[in-house]
Each structure stands twice: as structure tokens, then as C-alpha cells.
C-alpha positions in Angstrom: 28.2 15.5 34.7 30.2 12.5 35.7 33.4 10.8 34.4 33.2 7.0 33.9 35.2 4.3 32.2 34.9 0.6 31.4 38.2 0.2 33.2 39.0 0.9 36.9 40.6 4.3 37.5 43.0 2.5 39.8 45.0 2.0 36.6 46.0 5.6 36.9 48.5 4.8 39.6 50.7 2.7 37.4 50.2 5.2 34.6 51.4 8.0 36.8 54.4 6.0 38.0 55.4 5.0 34.5 55.1 8.6 33.3 57.4 9.7 36.2 59.9 7.0 35.3 60.0 8.1 31.6 60.4 11.7 32.5 63.2 11.0 35.0 65.0 8.9 32.4 64.7 11.7 29.9 65.6 14.7 32.0 67.6 13.5 35.0 69.5 10.5 33.8 70.5 11.9 30.3 74.2 12.9 30.4 74.1 14.5 26.9 71.9 17.4 28.1 72.8 20.0 30.7 69.8 22.5 30.9 69.3 24.9 33.8 67.4 23.2 36.6 64.3 25.4 36.2 64.2 24.5 32.4 64.4 20.8 33.3 61.6 21.1 35.8 59.3 22.9 33.3 60.0 20.6 30.5 59.6 17.6 32.8 56.2 18.8 33.8 55.2 19.3 30.2 56.3 15.8 29.2 54.8 14.2 32.4 51.4 15.9 31.6 51.5 14.5 28.0 52.3 10.9 29.1 49.7 11.0 31.9 46.9 12.4 29.5 47.7 9.8 26.8 47.7 7.0 29.4 44.4 8.3 30.8 42.8 8.3 27.3 43.8 4.6 26.9 41.3 3.9 29.7 38.5 5.0 27.2 37.0 7.6 29.6 33.4 8.8 29.0 31.6 11.9 30.1 28.2 10.9 31.5 25.7 13.7 31.2 21.9 14.1 31.5 20.5 16.3 28.7 17.1 18.0 29.2 14.9 18.3 26.2 11.6 20.2 26.0 9.1 18.9 23.4 6.5 21.4 22.5 2.9 20.1 21.9 2.3 19.1 18.3 -0.8 20.5 16.6 -1.8 18.5 13.6 -3.8 20.3 10.8 -5.5 18.1 8.3 -7.2 19.5 5.2 -9.9 17.7 3.2 -8.9 17.9 -0.5 -11.9 16.0 -1.9 -14.0 17.3 -4.8 -17.1 17.8 -2.7 -15.5 20.8 -1.0 -15.5 22.8 -4.2 -18.7 21.5 -5.7 -20.8 23.9 -3.6 -22.0 27.4 -4.3 -19.2 29.0 -2.3 -16.4 27.2 -4.2 -14.6 30.5 -5.0 -14.3 31.1 -1.2 -12.5 27.8 -0.7 -10.0 28.6 -3.4 -9.2 32.3 -2.5 -10.1 33.5 1.0 -10.1 30.2 2.8 -6.4 29.2 2.2 -5.3 32.6 3.6 -7.4 32.2 6.7 -5.8 28.7 7.3 -2.3 30.1 6.8 -3.0 32.9 9.4 -4.3 30.3 11.9 -1.2 28.1 11.4 1.1 31.1 11.8 -0.6 32.0 15.1 -0.3 28.4 16.4 3.4 28.2 15.5 4.1 30.9 18.1 3.5 28.3 20.9 3.3 24.9 19.2 5.0 22.7 16.6 2.5 22.5 13.7 2.4 19.6 11.2 0.2 20.1 8.1 -1.5 17.4 6.0 -4.2 16.9 3.5 -6.3 13.9 2.6 -8.8 12.5 0.1 -8.1 8.8 -0.8 -5.0 8.9 1.5 -3.0 11.2 3.7 -0.4 13.5 2.1 2.0 16.1 3.5 1.2 18.9 1.0 -2.0 21.1 1.0 -2.6 22.3 -2.6 -6.1 23.6 -1.9 -7.1 22.3 -5.3 -9.9 19.9 -4.1 -9.3 17.2 -6.8 -9.6 14.1 -4.7 -12.1 11.6 -6.2 -13.1 10.1 -2.9 -13.0 10.8 0.9 -11.5 8.3 3.3 -11.4 10.1 6.7 -10.7 6.9 8.6 -7.6 6.1 6.5 -6.3 9.6 7.2 -6.9 9.1 10.9 -5.2 5.7 10.8 -2.1 7.2 9.1 -1.9 10.0 11.7 -2.3 7.5 14.6 0.5 5.3 13.2 2.9 8.1 12.8 2.2 10.4 15.8 0.4 8.5 18.5 3.7 8.1 20.5 4.5 11.8 20.5 3.2 14.8 22.4 0.1 15.5 20.4 -1.7 18.6 21.7 -4.6 18.5 19.3 -5.7 17.7 15.8 -7.6 20.2 13.6 -9.4 18.6 10.7 -11.0 20.9 8.1 -13.7 18.8 6.3 -17.3 18.7 5.3 -17.8 15.4 7.1 -18.6 13.5 4.0 -16.9 10.1 3.6 -17.5 7.7 0.8 -14.7 5.2 1.2 -13.4 3.2 4.1 -15.0 2.7 7.5 -17.0 5.2 9.6 -14.5 7.7 11.0 -16.5 8.0 14.2 -15.5 4.5 15.2 -11.8 4.9 14.2 -11.6 8.2 16.1 -12.1 6.2 19.4 -8.4 5.3 19.2 -7.4 8.9 19.3 -6.4 10.1 22.8 -6.1 13.8 22.1 -8.6 16.7 21.4 -10.0 16.6 17.9 -11.2 20.0 16.6 -13.0 20.4 13.3 -13.6 23.2 10.8 -17.0 22.5 9.3 -16.8 23.1 5.6 -19.4 22.7 2.9 -23.1 23.4 3.0 -25.5 21.6 5.4 -28.6 22.9 3.6 -30.1 20.3 1.3 -30.4 21.6 -2.3 -32.7 20.5 -5.1 -30.8 17.7 -6.8 -31.1 14.6 -8.9 -28.4 12.0 -9.0 -27.4 8.7 -10.4 -26.3 7.1 -7.2 -25.4 3.6 -8.2 -25.2 1.3 -11.2 -25.2 -2.5 -11.0 -24.3 -4.5 -14.2 -22.3 -7.4 -15.4 -18.9 -6.2 -16.7 -18.7 -9.2 -19.0 -21.7 -10.6 -20.9 -22.1 -12.9 -23.9 -22.9 -12.0 -27.4 -26.6 -12.1 -28.2 -27.8 -12.1 -24.6 -29.9 -9.5 -22.9 -28.3 -8.3 -19.7 -29.6 -6.1 -16.9 -28.3 -2.6 -16.0 -29.8 -1.5 -12.7 -29.6 2.2 -11.9 -30.5 3.8 -8.6 -31.7 7.4 -9.0 -32.1 9.7 -5.9 -34.0 12.9 -5.9 -33.9 15.6 -3.2 -36.3 18.5 -2.7 -37.8 18.1 -6.2 -41.4 17.1 -5.3 -43.9 17.4 -8.2 -41.2 17.4 -10.9 -40.5 14.9 -13.6 -37.3 13.7 -15.2 -36.1 11.0 -17.7 -33.3 8.5 -17.5 -31.8 7.7 -20.8 -29.5 4.8 -21.8 -27.2 5.5 -24.8 -24.9 3.1 -26.7 -22.3 4.6 -29.1 -24.0 8.0 -28.8 -27.5 6.7 -29.7 -30.4 6.5 -27.2 -31.5 2.9 -27.1 -33.9 3.1 -24.1 -35.5 5.7 -21.8 -37.5 5.6 -18.6 -39.8 8.4 -17.2 -39.5 9.2 -13.4 -42.1 11.1 -11.4 -40.9 12.6 -8.2 -43.5 12.4 -5.4 -41.5 12.8 -2.1 -38.8 15.0 -0.7 -36.2 12.2 -0.6 -37.1 9.7 -3.2 -35.2 6.7 -4.4 -36.1 5.0 -7.7 -34.5 1.8 -9.1 -34.6 1.7 -12.9 -33.7 -1.3 -14.9 -32.7 -1.6 -18.5 -32.3 -4.8 -20.5 -30.2 -4.0 -23.6 -29.1 -6.8 -26.0 -25.4 -7.4 -26.5 -25.3 -7.1 -30.3 -21.6 -6.6 -30.9 -18.5 -8.3 -29.4 -15.7 -6.3 -27.7 -15.8 -3.4 -25.4 -19.2 -1.6 -25.5 -19.6 2.0 -24.3 -22.9 2.7 -22.5 -23.9 6.1 -21.1 -26.6 7.1 -18.6 -28.1 10.5 -18.8 -30.6 12.0 -16.3 -32.4 15.1 -17.5 -31.8 18.0 -15.0 -34.6 19.9 -13.3 -35.0 23.6 -12.9 -32.6 25.3 -10.5 -30.5 22.2 -10.1 -27.0 23.4 -9.0 -25.1 20.2 -9.2 -25.6 18.3 -12.5 -22.3 16.4 -12.5 -24.0 13.5 -10.8 -26.7 13.3 -13.5 -24.3 11.4 -15.8 -22.6 8.0 -15.7 -20.6 5.9 -18.1 -20.1 2.2 -18.0 -18.2 -0.3 -20.2 -19.3 -3.9 -20.9 -17.0 -6.5 -22.4 -19.0 -8.7 -24.8 -17.5 -12.1 -25.4 -18.7 -15.2 -27.1 -17.1 -18.0 -24.9 -16.4 -18.9 -21.3 -13.4 -20.6 -19.8 -14.2 -23.8 -17.9 -12.7 -24.3 -14.5 -12.9 -27.6 -12.6 -12.5 -27.9 -8.9 -11.6 -31.4 -7.9 -11.6 -32.1 -4.2 -10.8 -34.9 -1.8 -13.7 -34.2 0.5 -16.1 -31.3 1.2 -14.2 -28.3 2.8 -15.0 -24.6 3.5 -12.1 -23.8 1.1 -14.2 -25.0 -1.8 -17.0 -22.6 -1.1 -14.5 -19.7 -0.7 -12.9 -20.5 -4.1 -16.2 -20.8 -5.9 -17.5 -17.5 -4.4 -14.4 -15.7 -5.5 -14.4 -17.1 -9.0 -18.2 -16.7 -9.5 -17.6 -12.9 -9.4 -16.0 -13.3 -12.8 -18.5 -13.8 -15.7 -15.8 -15.2 -17.9 -15.5 -18.4 -15.9 -17.8 -21.4 -15.8 -17.2 -23.2 -12.5 -17.7 -26.9 -11.7 -16.9 -28.5 -8.4 -17.0 -32.3 -7.9 -15.4 -34.9 -5.7 -12.5 -36.7 -7.4 -14.1 -40.1 -7.0 -17.3 -39.0 -8.7 -15.7 -37.2 -11.7 -16.2 -39.1 -14.9 -15.6 -36.6 -17.6 -12.5 -35.7 -19.8 -10.1 -33.4 -18.1 -9.0 -32.0 -21.5 -12.4 -30.3 -21.7 -11.3 -27.8 -19.0 -9.1 -24.7 -19.2 -8.0 -25.0 -15.6 -8.2 -27.6 -12.8 -8.0 -26.7 -9.1 -7.0 -29.7 -7.0 -7.9 -29.4 -3.3 -5.9 -31.8 -1.1 -5.1 -34.0 -4.1 -3.4 -36.3 -4.9 -4.5 -38.3 -1.9 -3.6 -41.9 -1.2 -5.9 -43.3 -3.9 -4.7 -44.4 -7.3 -7.6 -42.6 -9.0 -6.4 -39.1 -7.9 -2.8 -40.0 -8.9 -4.0 -41.0 -12.4 -6.0 -37.8 -12.7 -2.9 -35.7 -12.0 -0.9 -37.8 -14.4 -3.5 -37.0 -17.1 -3.3 -33.3 -16.2 0.5 -33.4 -16.6 0.4 -35.3 -19.9 -2.2 -32.9 -21.4 -0.3 -29.9 -19.9 -3.5 -28.6 -18.4 -2.9 -25.6 -16.1 -3.6 -26.4 -12.5 -3.7 -25.0 -9.0 -2.8 -27.5 -6.3 -3.9 -26.7 -2.7 -2.0 -29.0 -0.2 -3.5 -30.0 3.1 -3.6 -32.7 5.7 -5.1 -35.2 3.3 -2.6 -34.6 0.5 -0.3 -37.6 -0.2 3.1 -36.0 -0.4 4.6 -39.2 -1.7 2.2 -39.3 -4.7 2.8 -35.6 -5.3 6.5 -36.0 -5.2 6.3 -39.0 -7.6 4.8 -36.7 -10.3 8.0 -34.5 -10.4 6.1 -31.3 -10.7 9.0 -29.1 -9.6 8.0 -29.1 -5.9 8.8 -31.9 -3.5 8.1 -32.1 0.3 10.0 -34.8 2.1 8.1 -35.8 5.3 8.5 -39.1 7.2 5.0 -38.8 8.7 2.3 -36.3 7.9 2.3 -33.3 10.3 1.3 -29.7 9.8 2.7 -26.3 10.6 0.6 -23.2 11.4 2.0 -20.5 9.1 1.3 -16.9 8.1 1.9 -15.3 4.7 4.9 -13.0 4.0 5.0 -11.2 0.7 8.0 -11.8 -1.6 9.0 -8.3 -2.7 10.8 -9.7 -5.8 7.6 -11.4 -7.1 7.1 -10.3 -10.7 4.6 -12.6 -12.4 1.8 -10.1 -11.9 1.1 -7.0 -9.8 -0.7 -6.8 -6.4 -2.8 -3.9 -5.2 -1.4 -1.9 -2.3 -4.4 -3.1 -0.1 -3.4 -6.7 -0.8 0.3 -6.1 -0.2 -0.4 -4.2 3.0 -2.9 -6.5 4.6 -1.9 -10.1 3.7 0.4 -10.3 6.7 -2.5 -9.8 9.1 -4.6 -12.6 7.5 -5.2 -15.8 9.7 -2.6 -18.6 9.4 -2.9 -21.6 7.2 -2.2 -25.2 8.0 0.8 -26.2 5.9 2.6 -29.5 5.5 5.7 -29.8 7.6 8.8 -31.2 5.9 11.9 -30.5 3.8 11.0 -28.5 0.7 12.7 -28.9 -2.6 11.7 -26.2 -5.0 12.7 -26.0 -8.7 13.9 -22.7 -10.2 10.7 -22.6 -12.4 8.6 -21.8 -9.4 8.4 -18.1 -8.4 7.3 -17.6 -4.8 4.4 -15.1 -4.2 4.2 -15.6 -0.4 6.7 -17.2 1.9 5.8 -19.0 5.1 6.3 -17.3 8.5 6.3 -19.9 11.3 5.6 -18.0 14.6 7.9 -15.0 14.4 10.4 -16.7 12.1 10.3 -15.6 8.4 11.4 -18.5 6.2 12.2 -18.9 2.5 9.7 -21.8 2.2 7.0 -21.0 -0.3 3.4 -20.7 0.8 2.0 -19.7 -2.6 4.1 -20.2 -5.7 3.6 -20.1 -9.4 5.4 -22.0 -12.2 5.7 -21.5 -15.9 7.5 -24.5 -17.6 7.8 -23.7 -21.3 4.3 -22.3 -21.4 2.7 -24.8 -19.0 1.5 -22.9 -16.0 0.8 -24.2 -12.5 0.4 -22.8 -9.0 0.6 -24.1 -5.5 -1.1 -23.0 -2.3 0.8 -25.1 0.3 -1.8 -24.8 3.1 -5.4 -25.3 3.8 -7.8 -22.8 5.5 -7.9 -20.0 2.9 -11.7 -19.7 3.7 -10.5 -17.9 6.9 -8.8 -15.3 4.7 -12.1 -14.5 3.0 -13.9 -14.2 6.3 -11.2 -12.0 7.7 -11.3 -9.8 4.6 -15.1 -9.3 5.1 -14.8 -8.7 8.9 -12.2 -6.0 8.4 -13.4 -4.2 5.3 -17.0 -5.3 4.9 -16.1 -6.8 1.5 -14.2 -9.7 -0.1 -12.2 -7.6 -2.6 -8.7 -8.5 -1.3 -9.3 -12.2 -1.3 -11.1 -12.2 -4.6 -8.3 -10.2 -6.1 -5.7 -12.7 -5.0 -7.6 -15.8 -6.2 -8.7 -13.9 -9.4 -5.1 -13.0 -10.3 -3.7 -16.5 -9.7 -6.5 -18.0 -11.8 -6.2 -15.4 -14.5 -2.4 -16.1 -14.7 -3.1 -19.8 -15.0 -6.0 -19.8 -17.4 -4.7 -17.2 -19.7 -4.8 -18.8 -23.2 -1.7 -17.8 -25.1 0.8 -19.2 -27.5 4.4 -19.4 -26.5 5.6 -15.9 -27.3 8.7 -13.9 -26.9 6.7 -10.9 -25.6 4.0 -11.3 -23.0 2.0 -8.3 -22.0 -0.7 -8.3 -19.3 -3.1 -5.5 -18.2 -6.6 -5.4 -16.8 -9.5 -4.7 -19.2 -11.2 -2.1 -16.9 -10.0 0.5 -14.4 -11.7 3.1 -12.2 -10.7 6.7 -12.5 -9.1 6.5 -9.0 -6.9 3.5 -10.0 -3.5 3.6 -11.6 -3.2 1.8 -15.0 -0.5 -0.9 -14.5 1.1 -3.1 -17.2 3.3 -6.2 -16.6 5.5 -7.6 -19.4 8.0 -10.4 -19.9 10.5 -10.9 -22.7 11.8 -14.4 -23.6 14.7 -15.7 -25.5 14.7 -18.7 -27.9 14.9 -21.1 -24.9 11.8 -19.4 -23.4 13.9 -17.9 -20.6 13.0 -14.4 -19.2 15.5 -11.7 -20.4 15.8 -8.0 -19.7 18.1 -7.0 -22.5 15.8 -4.7 -24.4 13.8 -1.5 -23.9 10.0 -1.7 -24.1 8.2 1.4 -25.3 4.5 2.0 -24.9 2.0 4.5 -26.4 -1.5 5.0 -25.0 -4.0 6.8 -27.1 -7.3 8.3 -25.9 -10.6 8.7 -27.8 -9.3 12.0 -29.3 -6.2 10.3 -30.6 -4.0 12.1 -28.1 -0.9 10.0 -27.5 0.8 9.4 -24.1 4.3 7.8 -24.5 5.9 5.6 -21.8 8.9 3.4 -21.2 8.8 0.3 -19.1 10.9 -0.2 -16.0 12.9 -3.3 -15.2 11.8 -5.3 -12.1 13.9 -8.4 -11.4 13.5 -10.6 -14.5 10.4 -8.8 -15.9 9.1 -5.3 -16.9 6.7 -3.0 -15.2 4.8 0.2 -16.1 2.7 2.3 -13.8 1.1 4.7 -16.3 -0.8 6.6 -13.6 -4.5 7.6 -13.7 -6.6 8.4 -16.7 -10.0 10.0 -17.0 -13.1 8.1 -18.1 -13.0 6.6 -21.6 -11.7 3.9 -23.9 -8.0 3.8 -24.5 -5.8 2.0 -27.0 -2.3 0.9 -26.3 0.6 -0.2 -28.4 3.8 -1.7 -26.9 6.9 -2.2 -29.0 10.3 -3.7 -28.5 13.3 -4.1 -30.8 14.7 -7.5 -30.0 18.0 -7.6 -31.9 16.6 -6.1 -35.0 13.2 -7.9 -34.8 10.3 -5.5 -34.0 7.6 -7.1 -31.8 4.4 -5.3 -31.1 1.5 -5.9 -28.7 -1.8 -4.0 -29.1 -5.0 -3.8 -27.0 -7.6 -1.7 -25.3 -8.7 -0.9 -21.8 -11.4 1.2 -20.3 -11.6 3.7 -17.4 -14.9 3.9 -15.7 -16.2 7.2 -14.2 -15.8 7.5 -10.5 -18.4 10.1 -9.3 -18.4 9.4 -5.5 -17.8 13.0 -4.6 -20.6 14.4 -6.8 -23.2 12.0 -5.3 -23.4 13.5 -1.8 -22.8 17.2 -1.3 -24.8 17.9 1.9 -22.2 18.4 4.6 -22.3 16.0 7.6 -21.5 18.3 10.5 -23.5 16.1 12.9 -20.7 13.5 12.5 -18.0 16.1 13.3 -19.9 17.3 16.4 -20.2 13.8 17.7 -16.4 13.1 17.3 -15.5 16.6 18.7 -17.7 16.2 21.8 -16.3 12.8 22.7 -12.8 14.3 22.4 -13.5 17.4 24.5 -13.1 19.7 21.6 -15.3 21.9 19.3 -16.5 22.3 15.7 -15.8 25.8 14.3 -17.4 27.3 11.2 -15.4 28.4 8.2 -15.8 32.0 9.4 -14.6 31.2 12.9 -11.1 30.0 12.0 -9.4 32.9 13.8 -10.9 31.6 17.1 -9.3 28.2 17.1 -5.8 29.2 18.2 -7.2 31.1 21.2 -9.3 28.2 22.2 -6.4 25.8 22.1 -4.1 28.2 24.0 -6.6 28.4 26.9 -6.5 24.6 27.4 -4.6 23.3 30.5 -4.1 19.8 29.1 -2.0 20.9 26.2 1.5 21.4 27.7 5.1 20.9 26.8 6.8 17.7 28.0 10.3 17.6 29.5 12.5 14.6 28.7 15.8 13.8 30.5 18.1 11.9 28.2 21.3 10.2 29.4 24.2 11.0 27.0 27.7 9.5 26.9 30.5 11.4 25.2 33.9 9.9 24.5 36.6 12.1 26.1 39.0 11.3 23.2 36.6 13.2 20.9 37.2 16.5 22.7 39.2 18.7 20.3 40.5 21.0 23.0 42.1 18.1 24.9 44.0 17.2 21.7 45.0 20.8 21.4 46.5 20.8 24.9 48.6 17.7 24.1 49.9 19.2 20.9 50.6 22.6 22.6 52.6 21.0 25.4 54.7 18.9 22.9 55.2 22.0 20.7 56.4 24.2 23.5 58.7 21.5 24.8 60.2 21.0 21.3 60.7 24.7 20.8 62.5 25.2 24.2 64.7 22.3 23.6 65.6 23.6 20.1 66.4 27.0 21.6 68.6 25.4 24.2 70.6 23.6 21.5 69.1 20.1 22.0 67.2 17.9 19.6 
């Protein structure tokens, strides 16, 4: 412990001399008081001590102290809560005896270690309900969350209780390489392959056209069922419309069955797949599947006009071709000779350029109020763009570009983005954006801002506009093809990029009359997704308002109602209705706008998510590989009581001592204040008793 101050302690000399002078003036030069000499001496000492202490505290003295802290090793226990755990023959064990064994193990570990408990299925959670309701298993995501939260702490070991089955995310074996601590596993589930038939995968177009035949491709897997036969049936509205016989000739057999039903009725059509069980089949949950097909009788036409060939064009086409509702045409601006009014949406890549033709094309788009998406790049003529007065102007003396990253605008409300898109857009490669002074009208709502280096700006990178029902959007940078490649390299799919482009295009191409109540929702969801609604109310001037309450009722196929109320988000409304089981649902939204009742009705479907029922054979081989590389072990479900002993015998799991420097302000010491008050009180009392003031 050491006493320090920001001022020199040499200041104590004048403080002491000043205190002596004040005391002398009070007790030795005051003719009105004549105390006995011993009283004067005592009272002078009291007053001198008070003056000196107060003067000393004016120097802001601090106590410098080193504090030693001992951090116990942290043991992380992670429980698999996916459905596959309880779909085996010993499901009763996992719901009764197993939780008690885990609690006993945790109690034993807590004697020597700090224990943190988690569970996972789709994501990591802090509670362990032992209910096994997770619809998918994403081990890598759970490991990633643990690494992000605890990698900087004294982790002794991680114990993960799982069957080793993962059906979402990347291979956990590769992500586990980042972990620098022992990884133990409790091997759950059954490694013995049971006789089983399953519908493993269905491939079909979610949107088809009325009167067309469309393919439904079904992958059927059979295990340990040699010599048996089954039948795959296709049903529509409860009626069998097609069936295919399947003969099983090998231990592990895969059959691809194709149906070609005709779309005879428009609207959402409910199709069911049913695979006849075989004798002694334990798991029949994976013998059924349900799909929904939206039958429509028209497509929306989207035109991509471009200055010159560019990888962005291919990325845009690939993203939009995933949607059956769009008919895509890409053509160079100087070869286009059709009427622009024939298209529902025009995408302009690096247009307008310096040519008069491209400027005239944009003027025609503006006059016809055709929705458009403008992607600005190095070949875009900012002067021609500014001359159109679209609500966005970029003043630039000479064309130069900035390398910018995307930063999400948390207040964006035109439509909702998935958590994956929100969480990963910041890591996407930078775009090349025009440099200049941006002038943005209030009609443009920014989706992503530009980040230049480490500086986050309020300059829009992607913005959307709605001028009295005429919609437009701007991507102020070229190079979005890199976003699609990055999406694939990281997640082995294009879902995030396709979602972004799809939602922008859907916002722009949505055909609607100018209305006081706009309501948007996807047509189809998976069981693992939350059903989300976005709504906007408008006044007579078509300005967004939030003055009224929107109520929603969702009804299932059994006419059971689920009531909800929308939440306000900035200048719009938002509802996360949560997850629903597979089926067709109707919704009715209602708002009382100053005595006028406005309704919006519709339907959406929830598709069956049966990932957990597809694969029930435990993958303990994966667990052993990870454990061996991390110098740990895999224990069986009947060896849980041995884990704490094994960990306690390790020499590499030890407590860590931290020495932390701590500064304490001396003026905060209550006992020092008490001494000052006590000295003054005693002095006052003696003077009163001696007949003084």
C-alpha cells in the first residue's frame, strides 16, 4: 500500500505553517478568552489536526494498492436440446434419470470449479429445460457463441452432451480447431442403425403457373430393410393423386422419386407425401412430409439495363432467378428497343452514363413512374443523374471512387431483415462507391450506411424511396458480385445475398394501389422461422403515421384464433408472431383510423421442418475425433459420474492469480471524516463548558 497524489507532498509544509498560524491566532492572540494553559494546548492540538487534515485532503491523496484475485477454472457444460435425443428407444431415460445424473455431476464440479451451463439446438441458450424440442442441431454455432463469450477467460474444459448429429451450420470438427481447451463429450443417442424408411429431401418449385405440370422430386432413404417393399403416395387436399412403388434391395438404399402433378387451381395448394411404414419400424415421423405450392397465373417482368457487361449483372440474375414469380431480361442500354412500360421493374446498372440515350430512358421511367433500382458505379454520369431530380444528388467535380463497407441502419423499417443478414453484412467485402457530397431527400430511407475505413458515416450505401406510391431504390456502389461469392464461401449457399436482393426487388415490384394501410408478410415459412409482419399507416397526404393501434388475428386450419397487437417501430409497425406448426393459416389485421375501420386479410403457410427425424443414428465417431484432438475423452451416458474425477486429475486445469492495481480516494474513507467531526465536536464541547463560544 502506498500513498500518492497528483500534487507534490512538499505542499504540506505551507499547509502545516498556515495551520499553526491559524491556531496561534485563535488560542494565543485572542484576548477575550483566558483558558488554563493545558486546555489551550489540547484545544490547539485538536484544531491544528483538523486544519492539517483538511489541507492534506485538498491535495487529493490516493491509496495505491495491489489487489490479488484468484480466478477458478471455468467448466462449461453444454446440453444438446434437439429432438433427435428423445426420438430414440430410451427417450424416457433422457427425461427422467439423465437430468438427475447431470445435476449430480455439476454439483460435484462446483466444489472445485466455476460451472457455467448452456443448452443448444438452433442456437446457444443459458437454460437447460431437458425437453428436447429443438428442430435442428447447429453444434458449430453453439461452439462459436461459447468462443466469443469465454475464450478470453480461464476455461478449464468444456463438456458437451450430444449425439453428434448436426443438420445445420458447418461441420463442428473444423470449428472446434479454434478451441484451445479440453473438450469432453457425453455420447448420447444410439449408434446402432435401426430399420428405417425416411423422406430425406423434397425439391419443388414453390411457385408455379396455373395449368402447368410441375416436378416434385422426393429422395427416399431406407436402412436395414432389404427385401421389403413400400409405397410413396402424393396427396392433394386429402386425396391420393399419384403413387410410386419402391423395392428395397440394399442395406442403405437411396431412391429418387418424381411426381408431375398438374396445377389445376390457383392459390396456395397443400400437397402431402406419405411413405408406408415397414414392419418393426421404430421412427415413422420421417415417413411424412408436407409442402405448399403457390399457383399463380402471371409473372412480373423485370428488365436489367446495363452500361456494359459486369459480374454484378450475373449476380443479380442468379439471385432473382431463384424466384419463379419473376421473368428476367438483361440487355445493354444501347441495344434495348422495347417499351419500358411493359416492365414491372427496371434495374439500371451504372446508368445513366454520358450518353443521351440512357438519359432519355431514365426520363421515360420517371414519367411513367416505373419502379427502378439504380446501381451507381464508375461509369455512372452523376451530372445526368442529378439532372433528373430523383431525390438523390452526388456533387463531384471529377469522378473518383471510395472503397466502402456496409453498416446497418438500425432504424430502417421498410421491411425486416433476417438475423443472419443483419449479423453478417458488416463482414461482406467493400463496394466501390462514388465520392462526393451527397444530398438525400427525406423520402429516401437508408438501409445501409457507408463505412469508409474505420469511420462510420451517415452517407447512404443502399437506400429506398417511396414518393406517393412510386418506389425506387439505390445501391451506391458497384461490386455486389463479391457479396454473393463471400456468402457462398462462408456458408456454402447464397441465402443472405439472395434475401437482400429479393427483399429490395419485392419492395419495389409490389403492385398495390395507394392505400392508407400497407401490410407485408412472406407467403411461406418453415417451422423453425418466426412469422413476421410489417405494416405502415398513411394519412391523407400519404405520410406515414403511428397514431392508431393495429390488431391482428391469426387462425389455423382448426379455426383456433391467435390474437396479436402490432408494436411501433419508428414510423411503421412491426409484429413478430413467433413460430407456428406446419399448416395453412389465415390472418386478419384491423385498425380503427378515426372511426374508419380498415382491414387487411391474407394467408400464409408453414412448411414442415423434419431435420431431426431424418437422421437418428448417433455420430460418436465425430465426438471422438474432436475429443482426441483436444486431449479429452468421450463418456457414455452411464459414465457421467466419472467425468468430474477425470477433470480433477488433470494438471493443466488450474486457478489463475491476477494482481490488479487499485486506487482509492482518501477522501472517501468514512473513518477519516469521523475523526475530523470528533475533534471539532470535542473542541466545541470543551469551549462551551469553559464559558466560551
